[in-house]
C-alpha positions in Angstrom: 62.5 -2.4 -1.5 65.7 -0.6 -1.0 66.7 0.7 2.5 67.8 4.3 2.8 69.8 6.0 5.6 68.0 8.2 8.1 69.4 11.3 6.3 68.0 10.3 3.0 64.7 9.5 4.5 64.2 13.1 5.5 63.9 13.9 1.7 60.8 12.1 0.6 60.7 13.3 -3.0 63.0 14.0 -5.9 61.6 16.3 -8.6 62.6 16.8 -12.2 62.0 20.5 -11.8 65.0 22.6 -10.8 63.0 25.1 -8.8 62.3 24.3 -5.2 58.8 23.3 -4.3 56.6 24.8 -1.6 55.8 22.6 1.4 52.1 23.4 1.4 49.4 24.9 -0.8 47.7 28.2 -0.3 44.6 29.7 -1.9 46.6 30.4 -5.1 48.3 27.1 -5.6 47.8 23.4 -5.2 49.4 20.5 -3.4 49.0 16.9 -4.2 50.2 14.6 -1.5 49.8 11.0 -2.4 50.5 7.4 -1.3 51.1 4.5 -3.7 50.1 1.0 -2.5 52.4 -1.5 -4.2 56.0 -2.3 -4.9 57.0 0.7 -7.1 59.9 3.1 -6.5 60.4 4.8 -9.9 59.0 8.1 -11.2 55.4 9.1 -11.2 54.2 11.8 -13.7 51.6 14.5 -13.4 50.2 16.0 -16.7 48.0 19.0 -16.9 47.5 22.1 -19.1 50.5 21.4 -21.2 52.7 20.8 -18.1 54.5 17.5 -17.4 55.9 17.2 -13.9 57.5 14.2 -12.2 58.8 13.1 -8.8 60.4 9.9 -7.5 58.1 7.7 -5.5 60.0 7.1 -2.2 58.6 5.0 0.7 55.3 4.7 -1.3 54.8 8.5 -1.2 54.9 11.3 -3.7 54.1 15.1 -3.8 53.4 17.7 -6.4 53.0 21.5 -6.1 51.9 24.1 -8.6 49.3 26.6 -9.6 46.4 26.6 -12.1 44.1 29.5 -13.2 41.0 27.2 -12.9 40.2 23.5 -12.4 42.1 21.7 -15.2 41.9 18.1 -16.4 45.0 16.2 -15.6 46.4 12.7 -15.2 48.9 10.6 -13.3 51.0 7.8 -14.9 54.0 5.7 -14.1 57.1 4.8 -16.0 57.1 2.5 -19.0 54.1 0.9 -20.7 51.3 2.4 -18.5 47.7 3.2 -17.9 46.5 6.8 -17.1 44.6 7.8 -14.0 42.6 11.0 -14.6 41.9 13.7 -12.1 41.2 17.5 -12.0 43.9 19.8 -10.8 42.6 22.7 -8.7 44.2 25.1 -6.2 43.6 23.2 -3.0 45.3 20.7 -0.7 44.6 17.4 -2.4 45.3 14.1 -0.7 45.3 11.0 -2.9 45.7 7.3 -2.4 46.6 5.1 -5.4 47.0 1.4 -6.1 49.8 0.0 -8.3 49.9 -3.4 -10.0 51.7 -4.8 -13.0 49.9 -7.0 -15.4 50.9 -8.6 -18.7 49.0 -7.1 -21.7 49.7 -8.3 -25.2 52.9 -9.9 -23.9 54.3 -6.7 -22.3 54.3 -5.7 -18.6 51.8 -2.9 -18.1 52.1 -0.6 -15.1 48.5 0.0 -13.9 47.8 3.0 -11.6 44.4 3.3 -10.0 43.0 6.2 -7.8 41.6 4.5 -4.7 40.7 7.7 -2.7 40.9 11.4 -3.3 40.1 14.2 -0.7 40.3 17.9 -0.7 39.1 18.4 -4.2 35.8 20.1 -5.1 36.1 18.5 -8.6 36.3 15.0 -7.1 33.3 15.8 -4.9 31.0 16.8 -7.8 32.3 13.9 -9.9 31.4 11.4 -7.2 28.0 13.0 -6.6 27.1 12.8 -10.2 28.4 9.2 -10.5 26.4 8.2 -7.5 23.3 9.8 -8.9 23.7 8.0 -12.2 24.2 4.6 -10.7 21.3 5.0 -8.3 18.8 6.1 -11.0 19.8 4.8 -14.4 17.4 1.8 -14.2 14.4 3.8 -13.2 11.6 4.2 -15.7 11.6 8.0 -15.3 15.4 8.2 -15.5 15.3 10.6 -18.5 13.3 13.2 -16.5 15.6 12.7 -13.5 18.7 13.1 -15.6 17.5 16.3 -17.3 16.5 17.9 -14.0 19.8 16.8 -12.4 21.9 18.2 -15.3 20.0 21.4 -15.4 20.7 22.1 -11.7 24.3 20.8 -11.9 25.3 22.9 -14.9 23.7 26.0 -13.5 25.8 25.6 -10.3 29.0 24.6 -12.2 28.7 26.4 -15.6 32.4 27.3 -15.6 33.8 23.9 -14.4 35.2 21.7 -17.2 33.4 18.7 -15.7 30.1 20.2 -16.8 31.3 20.1 -20.4 32.5 16.5 -20.0 29.2 15.4 -18.6 27.3 17.0 -21.3 29.6 15.6 -24.0 29.1 12.1 -22.5 25.4 12.5 -22.5 25.3 13.7 -26.1 27.9 11.3 -27.6 28.6 8.4 -25.3 25.3 7.6 -23.7 22.5 9.6 -25.5 19.4 9.4 -23.3 18.0 12.9 -23.7 16.6 14.5 -26.9 18.5 16.9 -29.1 16.4 19.8 -27.9 17.0 18.9 -24.2 20.8 18.7 -24.8 20.9 22.0 -26.6 19.0 23.6 -23.7 21.6 22.3 -21.3 24.4 23.4 -23.6 23.1 27.0 -23.5 23.7 27.0 -19.7 27.4 26.4 -20.1 30.2 29.0 -20.0 31.7 27.6 -23.2 34.8 29.8 -22.8 35.9 27.7 -19.8 35.3 24.3 -21.4 37.7 21.9 -23.1 37.4 22.3 -26.9 37.6 18.5 -27.4 34.6 18.0 -25.1 32.6 20.7 -27.0 33.5 19.1 -30.3 32.3 15.7 -29.0 29.0 17.3 -27.9 28.5 18.7 -31.4 29.3 15.3 -32.9 26.9 13.7 -30.6 24.1 16.1 -31.6 24.9 15.4 -35.2 24.7 11.7 -34.6 21.3 12.1 -33.0 20.1 13.5 -36.2 21.7 10.9 -38.5 22.1 7.6 -36.5 20.4 8.3 -33.2 17.7 6.4 -31.5 14.7 5.6 -33.8 16.8 6.5 -36.8 17.8 3.9 -39.5 21.2 2.4 -38.8 24.1 2.8 -41.2 24.1 0.1 -44.0 27.6 -1.3 -44.6 29.5 -4.3 -45.8 32.8 -5.5 -44.2 34.9 -8.7 -44.4 34.5 -11.5 -41.9 37.2 -13.9 -40.5 37.1 -15.8 -43.8 37.6 -12.7 -45.9 34.0 -12.9 -47.1 32.1 -9.7 -47.3 29.1 -9.5 -44.9 26.3 -7.0 -45.2 24.9 -5.7 -42.0 21.4 -5.8 -43.5 21.6 -9.6 -43.5 20.8 -9.4 -39.8 17.5 -7.7 -40.4 14.7 -9.7 -38.7 16.8 -9.9 -35.5 17.5 -7.6 -32.6 21.2 -7.1 -33.2 24.0 -5.6 -31.0 26.7 -4.1 -33.1 29.8 -3.9 -30.9 32.9 -1.9 -32.0 36.3 -3.0 -30.4 39.9 -3.8 -31.1 42.4 -6.5 -29.9 44.6 -3.8 -28.3 41.7 -2.2 -26.4 41.8 -3.6 -22.8 38.3 -2.2 -21.8 36.9 -3.9 -24.9 38.4 -7.2 -24.0 37.2 -7.0 -20.4 33.6 -6.6 -21.7 33.7 -9.7 -23.8 32.7 -12.2 -21.0 29.6 -9.9 -20.4 28.8 -10.1 -24.1 29.2 -13.9 -24.1 26.8 -14.2 -21.1 24.4 -11.8 -22.9 24.4 -14.0 -26.0 23.8 -17.2 -23.9 20.9 -15.5 -22.0 19.1 -14.8 -25.3 20.3 -17.8 -27.2 16.8 -19.0 -27.8 15.5 -15.6 -28.7 15.6 -13.5 -31.8 18.9 -11.8 -30.8 22.4 -11.7 -32.2 25.7 -9.9 -31.8 28.0 -8.6 -34.5 31.5 -7.5 -33.5 33.3 -4.9 -35.6 37.0 -4.5 -35.0 39.1 -1.5 -36.0 42.3 -3.6 -35.9 45.0 -2.8 -38.5 46.7 -6.2 -37.8 44.5 -9.0 -38.9 46.6 -11.7 -37.1 46.1 -10.0 -33.8 42.4 -9.6 -34.5 42.0 -13.4 -35.2 44.0 -14.4 -32.2 41.9 -12.2 -29.9 38.7 -13.6 -31.3 39.9 -17.1 -30.6 41.3 -16.3 -27.1 38.1 -14.4 -26.1 35.8 -17.1 -27.5 33.7 -14.7 -29.6 31.4 -17.2 -31.2 29.3 -14.8 -33.3 29.9 -12.9 -36.5 33.1 -10.9 -36.5 33.9 -8.2 -39.0 36.9 -6.0 -39.4 37.0 -2.3 -40.4 40.7 -1.8 -41.0 40.2 1.5 -42.9 37.8 2.8 -40.3 35.3 3.8 -43.0 32.3 2.6 -40.9 33.6 4.0 -37.6 34.4 7.3 -39.2 31.0 7.5 -40.8 29.3 6.8 -37.5 31.6 9.4 -35.8 33.0 6.9 -33.2 35.9 8.4 -31.4 36.5 5.8 -28.7 35.9 2.1 -28.1 34.3 0.0 -26.8 31.1 1.4 -28.5 27.9 -0.2 -29.5 24.6 0.2 -31.3 21.5 -1.8 -30.5 19.4 -2.3 -33.7 15.8 -3.6 -34.0 14.5 -6.2 -36.4 13.8 -3.5 -39.1 17.2 -1.8 -38.8 16.3 1.1 -36.6 18.5 2.2 -33.7 17.1 1.2 -30.2 20.1 2.6 -28.2 23.6 4.0 -28.6 26.5 2.8 -26.4 24.3 1.1 -23.8 25.6 -0.7 -20.7 24.8 -4.4 -20.6 22.0 -4.0 -18.1 20.2 -1.6 -20.4 20.7 -3.9 -23.4 19.1 -6.7 -21.4 16.2 -4.6 -20.4 15.4 -3.4 -23.9 15.8 -6.9 -25.4 13.5 -8.4 -22.7 10.9 -5.7 -23.4 11.0 -6.3 -27.1 10.7 -10.1 -26.7 7.8 -9.9 -24.2 5.8 -7.4 -26.3 
């Protein structure tokens, strides 16, 4: 770390904005005062509502000031090849602690920024409360009823907050547990004028998927090339409970999940269970190298033109479908523990 004179140390932050910044937040503005744990002294960027602000991190500290009309989705990132740390910007005095580390990803140094703690934000409070509820209840037999009741109360109390739209979109598109009618009832409680259009579009796509490829519906029939360039028909897996996992070699969250999938395959090795991985890689060489490196010893297919993923309406990866022996959908984008539970129930029945 560089050492600065006492005079320079009195100025903690250097901003890219030419206008001077306020030293504190009032009811009509926000302040974000942060610490960054790690050896980093370059610029940090705040993005929200079309605005991109930046300050220099000095002595592991940074500050941002500004104003928003309502809670607004935003993000923090560092210089170079980087990850993004999401947060809501609202007019309050926000204190944030972040962690920095650099890792090598696909041969390049990746600057990783993680939010460790965040205080002074109503948005963070309701996010944490919802996350805690979900984690505490997701494995309960009556989770569906608990979730509907929770969301009904939550959205009534936060109908204007954009996190309500995010939660509803996730429950419709990413992790559909509730029925179409239940989701539409919850949607009617939203103040849609205050929601992010992308989230509303994802909700609508999720509702459409529940009609076409949702739980208890026949899964899409498709044929894709495998690692030997031979076409493989997904219907060839009929007769088995099959997890169809969508990923790509450049998707770090996908690669992180692979050890869990390998353990899942081993756990049900003697059972009527299989995994099919479908990559959306455009570079076949990178795809094959990732398969070898991650030891994916099951059927691997590639959807370079994204015809299958587009038909299914998949907007983000990793994403999965659990299919029964007759080709009907058992679950959409399930966590590993849910997959294990469903497979165990099917095997023991």
